N, CA and C atoms as a LAMMPS dump frame, in Angstrom:
ITEM: TIMESTEP
0
ITEM: NUMBER OF ATOMS
603
ITEM: BOX BOUNDS ff ff ff
-5.0000000000000000e+02 5.0000000000000000e+02
-5.0000000000000000e+02 5.0000000000000000e+02
-5.0000000000000000e+02 5.0000000000000000e+02
ITEM: ATOMS id mol type element x y z
1 1 1 N -273.721 172.587 231.795
2 1 2 C -275.022 173.158 232.104
3 1 3 C -275.091 173.478 233.596
4 2 1 N -275.742 174.595 233.909
5 2 2 C -275.973 174.969 235.298
6 2 3 C -277.438 174.697 235.637
7 3 1 N -277.667 173.93 236.705
8 3 2 C -279.031 173.594 237.137
9 3 3 C -279.359 174.451 238.342
10 4 1 N -280.412 175.251 238.205
11 4 2 C -280.802 176.18 239.259
12 4 3 C -282.165 175.817 239.828
13 5 1 N -282.379 176.101 241.101
14 5 2 C -283.731 175.988 241.65
15 5 3 C -284.513 177.237 241.264
16 6 1 N -285.822 177.157 241.301
17 6 2 C -286.629 178.364 241.18
18 6 3 C -286.506 179.111 242.499
19 7 1 N -286.34 180.434 242.451
20 7 2 C -286.045 181.188 243.661
21 7 3 C -286.906 182.443 243.757
22 8 1 N -287.102 182.912 244.983
23 8 2 C -287.842 184.136 245.254
24 8 3 C -286.886 185.322 245.188
25 9 1 N -287.143 186.274 244.284
26 9 2 C -286.25 187.42 244.087
27 9 3 C -284.794 186.965 244.136
28 10 1 N -284.367 186.18 243.133
29 10 2 C -283.048 185.532 243.188
30 10 3 C -281.886 186.501 243.374
31 11 1 N -280.762 185.922 243.773
32 11 2 C -279.567 186.689 244.113
33 11 3 C -278.833 187.197 242.877
34 12 1 N -277.863 188.06 243.119
35 12 2 C -277.008 188.571 242.047
36 12 3 C -276.243 187.419 241.392
37 13 1 N -275.733 186.483 242.197
38 13 2 C -274.99 185.357 241.609
39 13 3 C -275.896 184.499 240.726
40 14 1 N -277.144 184.329 241.106
41 14 2 C -278.119 183.59 240.309
42 14 3 C -278.231 184.23 238.927
43 15 1 N -278.338 185.565 238.911
44 15 2 C -278.464 186.258 237.63
45 15 3 C -277.158 186.284 236.857
46 16 1 N -276.026 186.235 237.552
47 16 2 C -274.746 186.127 236.853
48 16 3 C -274.669 184.8 236.098
49 17 1 N -275.21 183.737 236.693
50 17 2 C -275.28 182.457 235.984
51 17 3 C -276.208 182.563 234.776
52 18 1 N -277.373 183.198 234.955
53 18 2 C -278.309 183.35 233.837
54 18 3 C -277.669 184.105 232.684
55 19 1 N -276.909 185.147 233.007
56 19 2 C -276.258 185.946 231.969
57 19 3 C -275.246 185.115 231.184
58 20 1 N -274.6 184.186 231.858
59 20 2 C -273.617 183.332 231.175
60 20 3 C -274.277 182.298 230.265
61 21 1 N -275.546 182.014 230.511
62 21 2 C -276.291 181.095 229.65
63 21 3 C -276.1 179.638 230.032
64 22 1 N -276.701 178.759 229.241
65 22 2 C -276.679 177.308 229.444
66 22 3 C -277.188 176.949 230.842
67 23 1 N -278.316 177.581 231.228
68 23 2 C -278.931 177.317 232.533
69 23 3 C -280.297 176.663 232.341
70 24 1 N -280.65 175.791 233.264
71 24 2 C -281.996 175.24 233.306
72 24 3 C -282.519 175.394 234.73
73 25 1 N -283.747 175.881 234.849
74 25 2 C -284.392 176.008 236.155
75 25 3 C -285.301 174.805 236.343
76 26 1 N -285.067 174.062 237.423
77 26 2 C -285.764 172.798 237.675
78 26 3 C -287.074 173.05 238.415
79 27 1 N -288.179 172.858 237.721
80 27 2 C -289.503 172.996 238.334
81 27 3 C -290.009 171.673 238.89
82 28 1 N -289.252 170.597 238.677
83 28 2 C -289.685 169.274 239.096
84 28 3 C -289.025 168.773 240.361
85 29 1 N -288.273 169.631 241.039
86 29 2 C -287.559 169.205 242.249
87 29 3 C -288.472 169.252 243.465
88 30 1 N -287.966 168.739 244.582
89 30 2 C -288.683 168.812 245.848
90 30 3 C -288.38 170.139 246.529
91 31 1 N -289.345 170.639 247.271
92 31 2 C -289.187 171.884 248.024
93 31 3 C -288.2 171.673 249.168
94 32 1 N -287.303 172.631 249.358
95 32 2 C -286.35 172.597 250.467
96 32 3 C -286.66 173.771 251.385
97 33 1 N -286.996 173.471 252.633
98 33 2 C -287.344 174.523 253.588
99 33 3 C -286.142 175.413 253.889
100 34 1 N -286.436 176.648 254.269
101 34 2 C -285.415 177.615 254.651
102 34 3 C -284.353 177.763 253.566
103 35 1 N -284.803 177.891 252.33
104 35 2 C -283.88 178.036 251.2
105 35 3 C -284.322 179.194 250.314
106 36 1 N -283.54 179.455 249.288
107 36 2 C -283.823 180.557 248.362
108 36 3 C -285.146 180.386 247.613
109 37 1 N -285.741 179.209 247.68
110 37 2 C -287.005 178.99 246.975
111 37 3 C -288.096 179.925 247.481
112 38 1 N -288.028 180.275 248.769
113 38 2 C -288.999 181.238 249.298
114 38 3 C -288.351 182.292 250.204
115 39 1 N -287.019 182.471 250.063
116 39 2 C -286.311 183.467 250.865
117 39 3 C -285.393 184.303 249.997
118 40 1 N -285.239 185.558 250.381
119 40 2 C -284.302 186.452 249.699
120 40 3 C -283.688 187.396 250.72
121 41 1 N -282.647 188.115 250.312
122 41 2 C -281.986 189.069 251.204
123 41 3 C -281.925 190.436 250.522
124 42 1 N -282.297 191.475 251.284
125 42 2 C -282.205 192.834 250.788
126 42 3 C -281.391 193.655 251.782
127 43 1 N -281.077 194.91 251.411
128 43 2 C -280.336 195.778 252.306
129 43 3 C -281.292 196.795 252.906
130 44 1 N -281.497 196.696 254.213
131 44 2 C -282.388 197.605 254.931
132 44 3 C -281.562 198.667 255.661
133 45 1 N -282.241 199.575 256.318
134 45 2 C -281.549 200.693 256.963
135 45 3 C -280.568 200.254 258.044
136 46 1 N -280.804 199.085 258.658
137 46 2 C -279.898 198.619 259.71
138 46 3 C -279.107 197.385 259.307
139 47 1 N -279.002 197.133 258.005
140 47 2 C -278.198 196.015 257.518
141 47 3 C -278.997 195.05 256.669
142 48 1 N -278.402 193.895 256.422
143 48 2 C -279.035 192.894 255.557
144 48 3 C -280.279 192.325 256.236
145 49 1 N -281.37 192.26 255.498
146 49 2 C -282.643 191.739 256.005
147 49 3 C -283.076 190.553 255.15
148 50 1 N -283.539 189.517 255.806
149 50 2 C -284.058 188.35 255.091
150 50 3 C -285.58 188.439 255
151 51 1 N -286.107 188.216 253.814
152 51 2 C -287.549 188.195 253.594
153 51 3 C -287.963 186.78 253.227
154 52 1 N -289.023 186.292 253.86
155 52 2 C -289.493 184.927 253.616
156 52 3 C -290.94 184.943 253.157
157 53 1 N -291.184 184.372 251.982
158 53 2 C -292.553 184.19 251.508
159 53 3 C -293.129 182.988 252.258
160 54 1 N -294.204 183.188 252.979
161 54 2 C -294.761 182.133 253.818
162 54 3 C -295.483 181.084 252.979
163 55 1 N -295.239 179.832 253.329
164 55 2 C -295.879 178.73 252.607
165 55 3 C -296.655 177.854 253.583
166 56 1 N -297.646 177.168 253.058
167 56 2 C -298.405 176.224 253.876
168 56 3 C -297.516 175.036 254.221
169 57 1 N -297.737 174.452 255.373
170 57 2 C -296.936 173.298 255.787
171 57 3 C -297.144 172.152 254.808
172 58 1 N -296.039 171.533 254.463
173 58 2 C -296.096 170.411 253.528
174 58 3 C -296.871 169.246 254.141
175 59 1 N -297.641 168.576 253.314
176 59 2 C -298.409 167.425 253.775
177 59 3 C -297.568 166.168 253.844
178 60 1 N -296.422 166.209 253.22
179 60 2 C -295.527 165.058 253.236
180 60 3 C -294.09 165.574 253.229
181 61 1 N -293.15 164.77 253.699
182 61 2 C -291.769 165.246 253.857
183 61 3 C -291.132 165.732 252.558
184 62 1 N -291.372 165.033 251.451
185 62 2 C -290.743 165.393 250.183
186 62 3 C -291.805 165.915 249.225
187 63 1 N -292.237 167.132 249.484
188 63 2 C -293.284 167.731 248.667
189 63 3 C -292.677 168.344 247.408
190 64 1 N -293.316 168.111 246.282
191 64 2 C -292.846 168.69 245.042
192 64 3 C -292.981 170.208 245.103
193 65 1 N -291.992 170.888 244.559
194 65 2 C -292.002 172.346 244.543
195 65 3 C -293.311 172.88 243.946
196 66 1 N -293.769 172.266 242.885
197 66 2 C -294.968 172.771 242.199
198 66 3 C -296.243 172.628 243.037
199 67 1 N -296.191 171.81 244.106
200 67 2 C -297.37 171.606 244.951
201 67 3 C -297.396 172.512 246.183
202 68 1 N -296.339 173.294 246.389
203 68 2 C -296.252 174.132 247.582
204 68 3 C -297.16 175.357 247.416
205 69 1 N -298.068 175.532 248.362
206 69 2 C -299.008 176.654 248.33
207 69 3 C -298.521 177.794 249.227
208 70 1 N -298.811 178.999 248.813
209 70 2 C -298.478 180.17 249.62
210 70 3 C -299.507 180.356 250.727
211 71 1 N -299.044 180.854 251.864
212 71 2 C -299.889 181.068 253.038
213 71 3 C -299.978 182.579 253.291
214 72 1 N -301.19 183.129 253.222
215 72 2 C -301.362 184.574 253.37
216 72 3 C -301.901 184.97 254.747
217 73 1 N -301.879 184.061 255.687
218 73 2 C -302.447 184.355 257.013
219 73 3 C -301.625 185.374 257.799
220 74 1 N -300.344 185.546 257.445
221 74 2 C -299.466 186.452 258.215
222 74 3 C -299.172 187.781 257.508
223 75 1 N -299.837 188.072 256.397
224 75 2 C -299.689 189.335 255.669
225 75 3 C -298.236 189.603 255.26
226 76 1 N -297.508 188.556 254.857
227 76 2 C -296.107 188.74 254.496
228 76 3 C -295.939 189.634 253.264
229 77 1 N -296.915 189.616 252.341
230 77 2 C -296.786 190.465 251.16
231 77 3 C -296.713 191.939 251.568
232 78 1 N -297.593 192.332 252.476
233 78 2 C -297.621 193.714 252.953
234 78 3 C -296.29 194.068 253.625
235 79 1 N -295.765 193.159 254.425
236 79 2 C -294.497 193.389 255.117
237 79 3 C -293.342 193.499 254.127
238 80 1 N -293.321 192.614 253.117
239 80 2 C -292.228 192.633 252.142
240 80 3 C -292.249 193.916 251.324
241 81 1 N -293.441 194.327 250.871
242 81 2 C -293.51 195.543 250.075
243 81 3 C -293.115 196.755 250.925
244 82 1 N -293.549 196.786 252.167
245 82 2 C -293.14 197.866 253.059
246 82 3 C -291.633 197.91 253.236
247 83 1 N -291.007 196.742 253.354
248 83 2 C -289.548 196.673 253.511
249 83 3 C -288.841 197.136 252.239
250 84 1 N -289.346 196.737 251.084
251 84 2 C -288.737 197.146 249.818
252 84 3 C -288.847 198.659 249.625
253 85 1 N -290.004 199.214 249.923
254 85 2 C -290.193 200.658 249.785
255 85 3 C -289.288 201.411 250.758
256 86 1 N -289.276 200.994 252.022
257 86 2 C -288.451 201.671 253.026
258 86 3 C -286.966 201.588 252.684
259 87 1 N -286.553 200.467 252.123
260 87 2 C -285.137 200.246 251.827
261 87 3 C -284.678 200.934 250.551
262 88 1 N -285.537 200.963 249.536
263 88 2 C -285.072 201.367 248.207
264 88 3 C -285.731 202.604 247.616
265 89 1 N -286.637 203.254 248.329
266 89 2 C -287.328 204.401 247.712
267 89 3 C -286.374 205.523 247.326
268 90 1 N -285.214 205.613 247.987
269 90 2 C -284.242 206.656 247.64
270 90 3 C -283.19 206.173 246.637
271 91 1 N -283.298 204.923 246.18
272 91 2 C -282.338 204.418 245.193
273 91 3 C -282.656 205.015 243.821
274 92 1 N -281.673 205.103 242.935
275 92 2 C -281.862 205.808 241.662
276 92 3 C -282.999 205.295 240.783
277 93 1 N -283.256 203.981 240.799
278 93 2 C -284.216 203.424 239.846
279 93 3 C -285.467 202.831 240.483
280 94 1 N -285.658 203.053 241.784
281 94 2 C -286.834 202.451 242.412
282 94 3 C -288.132 202.968 241.796
283 95 1 N -288.256 204.265 241.638
284 95 2 C -289.49 204.817 241.071
285 95 3 C -289.736 204.306 239.659
286 96 1 N -288.678 204.059 238.925
287 96 2 C -288.789 203.589 237.551
288 96 3 C -289.347 202.16 237.485
289 97 1 N -288.954 201.337 238.465
290 97 2 C -289.334 199.916 238.426
291 97 3 C -290.45 199.536 239.4
292 98 1 N -290.785 200.401 240.333
293 98 2 C -291.711 200.036 241.413
294 98 3 C -293.034 199.482 240.907
295 99 1 N -293.579 200.067 239.862
296 99 2 C -294.882 199.627 239.349
297 99 3 C -294.843 198.198 238.824
298 100 1 N -293.67 197.717 238.45
299 100 2 C -293.537 196.332 237.98
300 100 3 C -293.499 195.344 239.154
301 101 1 N -293.066 195.813 240.32
302 101 2 C -292.943 194.952 241.49
303 101 3 C -294.2 194.944 242.356
304 102 1 N -294.839 196.085 242.483
305 102 2 C -295.945 196.215 243.431
306 102 3 C -297.049 195.177 243.241
307 103 1 N -297.439 194.805 242.01
308 103 2 C -298.507 193.803 241.86
309 103 3 C -298.201 192.466 242.531
310 104 1 N -296.928 192.142 242.694
311 104 2 C -296.569 190.882 243.343
312 104 3 C -296.836 190.926 244.853
313 105 1 N -297.14 192.115 245.354
314 105 2 C -297.397 192.273 246.787
315 105 3 C -298.835 192.718 247.069
316 106 1 N -299.654 192.692 246.02
317 106 2 C -301.08 192.98 246.185
318 106 3 C -301.951 191.843 245.648
319 107 1 N -301.443 191.117 244.656
320 107 2 C -302.181 189.997 244.074
321 107 3 C -301.748 188.694 244.739
322 108 1 N -302.693 187.841 245.063
323 108 2 C -302.376 186.56 245.696
324 108 3 C -302.253 185.452 244.652
325 109 1 N -301.141 184.773 244.713
326 109 2 C -300.903 183.59 243.882
327 109 3 C -301.146 182.363 244.751
328 110 1 N -301.704 181.327 244.186
329 110 2 C -301.967 180.132 244.984
330 110 3 C -300.699 179.344 245.253
331 111 1 N -299.86 179.203 244.225
332 111 2 C -298.683 178.338 244.335
333 111 3 C -297.386 179.147 244.304
334 112 1 N -296.419 178.724 245.117
335 112 2 C -295.106 179.362 245.166
336 112 3 C -294.426 179.334 243.8
337 113 1 N -294.537 178.241 243.074
338 113 2 C -293.896 178.128 241.764
339 113 3 C -294.39 179.211 240.812
340 114 1 N -295.692 179.426 240.772
341 114 2 C -296.236 180.455 239.885
342 114 3 C -295.743 181.836 240.283
343 115 1 N -295.708 182.085 241.574
344 115 2 C -295.255 183.382 242.09
345 115 3 C -293.789 183.634 241.729
346 116 1 N -292.924 182.683 242.06
347 116 2 C -291.499 182.824 241.765
348 116 3 C -291.246 182.954 240.27
349 117 1 N -291.965 182.17 239.482
350 117 2 C -291.76 182.159 238.04
351 117 3 C -292.134 183.493 237.408
352 118 1 N -293.28 184.052 237.834
353 118 2 C -293.69 185.352 237.278
354 118 3 C -292.699 186.451 237.697
355 119 1 N -292.191 186.367 238.921
356 119 2 C -291.193 187.341 239.371
357 119 3 C -289.907 187.214 238.563
358 120 1 N -289.478 185.984 238.314
359 120 2 C -288.263 185.759 237.529
360 120 3 C -288.433 186.301 236.116
361 121 1 N -289.587 186.053 235.518
362 121 2 C -289.862 186.579 234.182
363 121 3 C -289.777 188.106 234.167
364 122 1 N -290.332 188.731 235.192
365 122 2 C -290.324 190.191 235.276
366 122 3 C -288.904 190.724 235.418
367 123 1 N -288.113 190.116 236.295
368 123 2 C -286.739 190.56 236.495
369 123 3 C -285.911 190.396 235.219
370 124 1 N -286.062 189.274 234.544
371 124 2 C -285.316 189.052 233.3
372 124 3 C -285.715 190.078 232.236
373 125 1 N -287.007 190.343 232.143
374 125 2 C -287.486 191.309 231.145
375 125 3 C -286.964 192.714 231.445
376 126 1 N -287.034 193.138 232.702
377 126 2 C -286.574 194.476 233.062
378 126 3 C -285.078 194.643 232.828
379 127 1 N -284.309 193.605 233.102
380 127 2 C -282.852 193.674 232.952
381 127 3 C -282.386 193.278 231.56
382 128 1 N -283.345 192.817 230.717
383 128 2 C -283.015 192.352 229.366
384 128 3 C -281.995 191.213 229.4
385 129 1 N -282.247 190.274 230.311
386 129 2 C -281.432 189.064 230.427
387 129 3 C -282.245 187.905 229.874
388 130 1 N -281.656 187.074 229.027
389 130 2 C -282.416 185.961 228.447
390 130 3 C -283.037 185.078 229.52
391 131 1 N -284.296 184.701 229.305
392 131 2 C -284.987 183.84 230.253
393 131 3 C -284.434 182.424 230.126
394 132 1 N -284.196 181.737 231.245
395 132 2 C -283.586 180.401 231.185
396 132 3 C -284.558 179.343 230.676
397 133 1 N -284.005 178.206 230.328
398 133 2 C -284.801 177.033 229.999
399 133 3 C -285.449 176.512 231.277
400 134 1 N -286.689 176.046 231.164
401 134 2 C -287.391 175.459 232.305
402 134 3 C -287.557 173.965 232.081
403 135 1 N -287.473 173.188 233.16
404 135 2 C -287.749 171.754 233.08
405 135 3 C -288.891 171.42 234.016
406 136 1 N -289.944 170.825 233.469
407 136 2 C -291.104 170.434 234.279
408 136 3 C -290.843 169.158 235.066
409 137 1 N -289.828 168.406 234.655
410 137 2 C -289.473 167.159 235.348
411 137 3 C -288.106 167.32 235.992
412 138 1 N -287.867 166.534 237.041
413 138 2 C -286.598 166.614 237.761
414 138 3 C -285.431 166.392 236.814
415 139 1 N -284.422 167.259 236.925
416 139 2 C -283.248 167.184 236.063
417 139 3 C -282.172 166.358 236.761
418 140 1 N -281.779 165.28 236.15
419 140 2 C -280.682 164.463 236.68
420 140 3 C -279.359 165.096 236.268
421 141 1 N -278.567 165.52 237.246
422 141 2 C -277.281 166.142 236.943
423 141 3 C -276.332 165.126 236.32
424 142 1 N -275.653 165.553 235.296
425 142 2 C -274.677 164.71 234.617
426 142 3 C -273.268 165.201 234.95
427 143 1 N -272.265 164.391 234.624
428 143 2 C -270.876 164.791 234.834
429 143 3 C -270.624 166.103 234.104
430 144 1 N -270.027 167.044 234.806
431 144 2 C -269.738 168.337 234.199
432 144 3 C -270.801 169.391 234.456
433 145 1 N -271.98 168.984 234.918
434 145 2 C -273.03 169.951 235.242
435 145 3 C -272.729 170.615 236.58
436 146 1 N -273.145 171.862 236.71
437 146 2 C -273.064 172.569 237.983
438 146 3 C -274.461 172.559 238.588
439 147 1 N -274.647 171.803 239.653
440 147 2 C -275.959 171.623 240.274
441 147 3 C -276.058 172.504 241.51
442 148 1 N -276.867 173.553 241.432
443 148 2 C -276.997 174.498 242.538
444 148 3 C -278.306 174.32 243.299
445 149 1 N -278.925 173.156 243.175
446 149 2 C -280.182 172.898 243.89
447 149 3 C -279.994 172.485 245.345
448 150 1 N -278.999 171.664 245.684
449 150 2 C -278.877 171.242 247.092
450 150 3 C -278.702 172.436 248.019
451 151 1 N -279.175 172.291 249.258
452 151 2 C -279.09 173.385 250.239
453 151 3 C -277.646 173.857 250.414
454 152 1 N -276.708 172.938 250.502
455 152 2 C -275.304 173.29 250.72
456 152 3 C -274.47 172.999 249.479
457 153 1 N -274.985 173.412 248.317
458 153 2 C -274.261 173.153 247.072
459 153 3 C -272.929 173.898 247.088
460 154 1 N -271.912 173.246 246.59
461 154 2 C -270.572 173.821 246.56
462 154 3 C -270.251 174.275 245.145
463 155 1 N -270.891 175.349 244.731
464 155 2 C -270.585 175.916 243.421
465 155 3 C -269.296 176.713 243.496
466 156 1 N -268.843 177.239 242.368
467 156 2 C -267.63 178.059 242.384
468 156 3 C -267.843 179.31 243.227
469 157 1 N -266.785 179.762 243.874
470 157 2 C -266.877 180.954 244.715
471 157 3 C -267.304 182.148 243.863
472 158 1 N -268.247 182.912 244.389
473 158 2 C -268.757 184.074 243.651
474 158 3 C -268.013 185.322 244.095
475 159 1 N -267.44 186.033 243.129
476 159 2 C -266.721 187.281 243.404
477 159 3 C -267.56 188.413 242.83
478 160 1 N -268.232 189.147 243.716
479 160 2 C -269.152 190.197 243.278
480 160 3 C -268.405 191.435 242.811
481 161 1 N -268.989 192.107 241.834
482 161 2 C -268.497 193.419 241.408
483 161 3 C -269.226 194.473 242.249
484 162 1 N -268.512 195.229 243.079
485 162 2 C -269.196 196.214 243.923
486 162 3 C -269.913 197.275 243.084
487 163 1 N -271.001 197.767 243.609
488 163 2 C -271.743 198.861 242.989
489 163 3 C -272.239 199.754 244.121
490 164 1 N -272.707 200.943 243.786
491 164 2 C -273.127 201.897 244.812
492 164 3 C -274.486 201.494 245.354
493 165 1 N -274.523 201.039 246.601
494 165 2 C -275.777 200.63 247.226
495 165 3 C -276.42 201.8 247.953
496 166 1 N -277.693 201.656 248.246
497 166 2 C -278.474 202.777 248.761
498 166 3 C -277.946 203.317 250.094
499 167 1 N -277.316 202.476 250.902
500 167 2 C -276.779 202.937 252.183
501 167 3 C -275.251 202.903 252.202
502 168 1 N -274.633 203.098 251.033
503 168 2 C -273.168 203.027 250.929
504 168 3 C -272.466 204.085 251.766
505 169 1 N -273.181 205.16 252.108
506 169 2 C -272.547 206.214 252.899
507 169 3 C -272.329 205.818 254.356
508 170 1 N -273.016 204.742 254.806
509 170 2 C -272.858 204.356 256.21
510 170 3 C -272.655 202.867 256.427
511 171 1 N -272.669 202.084 255.359
512 171 2 C -272.474 200.63 255.498
513 171 3 C -271.491 200.137 254.448
514 172 1 N -270.732 199.086 254.791
515 172 2 C -269.863 198.488 253.775
516 172 3 C -270.713 197.773 252.72
517 173 1 N -270.123 197.538 251.586
518 173 2 C -270.816 196.855 250.494
519 173 3 C -271.267 195.465 250.945
520 174 1 N -272.532 195.138 250.682
521 174 2 C -273.083 193.814 251.007
522 174 3 C -273.228 193.046 249.702
523 175 1 N -272.466 191.985 249.559
524 175 2 C -272.437 191.235 248.304
525 175 3 C -273.565 190.212 248.212
526 176 1 N -273.964 189.97 246.994
527 176 2 C -274.875 188.868 246.654
528 176 3 C -276.235 188.939 247.347
529 177 1 N -276.799 190.126 247.365
530 177 2 C -278.173 190.281 247.824
531 177 3 C -279.11 189.91 246.678
532 178 1 N -280.396 190.153 246.863
533 178 2 C -281.342 189.949 245.774
534 178 3 C -280.926 190.801 244.576
535 179 1 N -281.164 190.271 243.39
536 179 2 C -280.879 191.034 242.179
537 179 3 C -281.662 192.354 242.164
538 180 1 N -282.78 192.406 242.879
539 180 2 C -283.548 193.653 242.956
540 180 3 C -282.696 194.783 243.524
541 181 1 N -281.799 194.475 244.466
542 181 2 C -280.909 195.483 245.037
543 181 3 C -280.048 196.11 243.95
544 182 1 N -279.49 195.278 243.087
545 182 2 C -278.66 195.759 241.976
546 182 3 C -279.505 196.511 240.954
547 183 1 N -280.67 195.996 240.643
548 183 2 C -281.536 196.626 239.645
549 183 3 C -281.972 198.021 240.092
550 184 1 N -282.375 198.156 241.352
551 184 2 C -282.79 199.466 241.849
552 184 3 C -281.616 200.455 241.888
553 185 1 N -280.411 199.943 242.064
554 185 2 C -279.232 200.807 242.149
555 185 3 C -278.691 201.204 240.787
556 186 1 N -278.655 200.256 239.861
557 186 2 C -277.96 200.477 238.596
558 186 3 C -278.87 200.521 237.368
559 187 1 N -280.11 200.088 237.503
560 187 2 C -281.027 200.135 236.373
561 187 3 C -280.492 199.384 235.167
562 188 1 N -280.526 199.992 233.975
563 188 2 C -280.061 199.305 232.763
564 188 3 C -278.597 198.876 232.813
565 189 1 N -277.804 199.513 233.669
566 189 2 C -276.383 199.145 233.781
567 189 3 C -276.169 197.883 234.61
568 190 1 N -277.248 197.295 235.145
569 190 2 C -277.121 196.088 235.965
570 190 3 C -276.418 194.96 235.219
571 191 1 N -276.72 194.83 233.936
572 191 2 C -276.115 193.754 233.145
573 191 3 C -274.606 193.942 233.054
574 192 1 N -274.157 195.183 232.926
575 192 2 C -272.716 195.445 232.876
576 192 3 C -272.047 195.045 234.18
577 193 1 N -272.713 195.341 235.301
578 193 2 C -272.171 194.935 236.612
579 193 3 C -272.097 193.408 236.698
580 194 1 N -273.165 192.736 236.281
581 194 2 C -273.164 191.262 236.295
582 194 3 C -272.022 190.706 235.455
583 195 1 N -271.786 191.334 234.307
584 195 2 C -270.739 190.85 233.42
585 195 3 C -269.346 190.961 234.015
586 196 1 N -269.187 191.838 235.011
587 196 2 C -267.884 191.985 235.661
588 196 3 C -267.744 191.105 236.899
589 197 1 N -268.834 190.451 237.295
590 197 2 C -268.741 189.496 238.409
591 197 3 C -267.998 188.251 237.933
592 198 1 N -267.356 187.565 238.863
593 198 2 C -266.565 186.391 238.48
594 198 3 C -266.927 185.2 239.376
595 199 1 N -266.651 184.029 238.854
596 199 2 C -266.77 182.801 239.631
597 199 3 C -265.391 182.199 239.742
598 200 1 N -264.952 182.013 241.003
599 200 2 C -263.629 181.455 241.23
600 200 3 C -263.677 179.944 241.303
601 201 1 N -262.58 179.349 241.785
602 201 2 C -262.498 177.881 241.848
603 201 3 C -263.04 177.388 243.17
């Protein structure tokens, strides 16, 4: 079994694990700052850009993920949507999918978990990838499980299958960005690209 954290616009490797199946997303874990739980990477006009969903400061050191509230004081939703539009409006499938993404940057969610979960549901539905099992309680990793929750988890090396990115004419291929990058580029063929990705030793 592969144990995954809930993530904001998860990476291509995250979705490659989902496609392989036998995954559980742990909703009962503690929030880890500066991690994929509220950060993602996209390809902007001048290279890879990191987007961070702002959260309220934790009231205690080990705050449960489900208790983390989003902070809208810095207008990060407006900034993220502007970055996505500027980066991907010329990609083949952006216009096709944009209406599914835009509500996440106009509607305010109180909790990070709800926000990430609804985004994950949307991405899985658009790509026709089975939605993973969810656990409301902390999942204790067993022998043989692949636990990708720790900040510096040592999972198998991810070997990405290159695809035509929006700035391929002037930049080298950037691997393992947000799955949104692949979806906007390849649309329904995204699953085929994921299926050609590999995990090494």
